[in-house]
Structures are given as C-alpha cells and as structure tokens.
C-alpha positions, -999 to +999 in steps of 0.1 A: -011-373+221+014-344+215-002-330+184+011-304+160+018-278+186+044-300+203+062-306+170+061-269+161+075-259+195+101-286+194+112-274+159+113-238+171+134-247+202+158-267+180+160-238+155+167-213+183+194-236+197+210-238+162+209-200+158+225-195+193+251-222+186+259-206+152+262-172+167+285-184+195+306-203+170+309-173+146+317-149+174+342-173+190+361-185+159+347-166+130+339-198+112+307-214+098+285-239+116+301-273+118+269-292+126+254-304+093+219-311+108+218-276+123+230-260+091+203-279+071+176-268+096+188-232+093+188-235+055+152-247+055+141-220+078+158-193+057+142-206+026+108-206+042+111-171+055+123-159+020+093-175+003+069-161+029+084-126+024+080-128-014+044-140-011+036-112+014+052-086-008+032-097-038-001-097-018+007-062-005+014-048-040-019-063-053-039-048-024-023-014-027-028-013-065-065-023-061-071+004-034-054+031-055-073+021-087-106+021-068-099+055-053-087+071-085-116+057-106-143+069-081-127+104-079-126+107-117-162+094-122-174+119-096-156+147-113-167+137-148-203+132-138-203+166-120-220+153-089-207+147-055-224+143-021-196+162-002-164+180-006-144+149+006-159+127-021-146+152-048-110+151-037-087+160-054-112+180-075-132+211-067-166+211-048-190+239-054-226+239-042-231+201-043-212+196-076-177+183-084-156+202-110-124+189-125-109+223-133-108+258-118-097+290-135-092+324-119-112+350-137-111+378-111-139+404-115-139+403-153-174+402-167-164+394-203-151+359-196-176+332-207-174+303-182-184+269-196-193+258-161-201+276-129-188+309-116-183+312-078-164+340-063-134+349-085-132+315-101-148+296-130-153+258-123-157+234-152-152+198-162-140+199-198-106+214-207-108+247-225 
C-alpha cells in the first residue's frame, strides 16, 4: 500500500535526523555519533554519494572528450578538404570566398611571391605547409 516512495521518504527523513543528531552531538561535545544504527546509515549514504559522484565524473569526461573529438575532426576535415559552407564552420581556420584554408601568410603588396593557394588582400591562404 505504501510503495517505494514511502520507503524512500522514510529513509530520507531518518537520514536527515541522523545528520542533525550528529551535528548537534559534534557541536555540543566535539565527539562522534554514539548511535551505531545512525552511523551505519550515514556510512551507507556516504558510500552511495561517493559512487554516484565517481560515475557522474566518468560520464562527464566521456561526453566532453567525444564532443571535443567531433568538433576537432570536423574542423580539420573542413580545412583539409578546402570547402566550408560558412565562416563559422571553418573555425579556427580561415574562410575566404566559400573555402576554408588552414594557413595564412602576410605577403603585403609583393608581386614576386608565389602563393600555393589563394591571394586575398595582403594575405596568401593555403592548406599545405610551405
């Protein structure tokens, strides 16, 4: 009749009572909890929170690594293929007239420089290291 919620709420209320009792005891006499059942319950709760924290940390690291790997590989493939639909899809590379370029070199107004890619303004944009 009571179901799982009743047991959960009953457990939480008992846990809160133990925490309050322990806090009052520590503040009052600076000693540990003298109630073994309460101490056991706090120990189980502490263990559960620790395990949940470790699992959550591992999941977070996996998700962040996957997102970074995906973002890096798509940016590198866009730059290496030389095509990109917008300047934001080229980031952190250079976008010039619908194409992504990996490198940019300042050439100024010199006409003797042979650019292996595309010249725009005072810069040479290219994908292979010179």
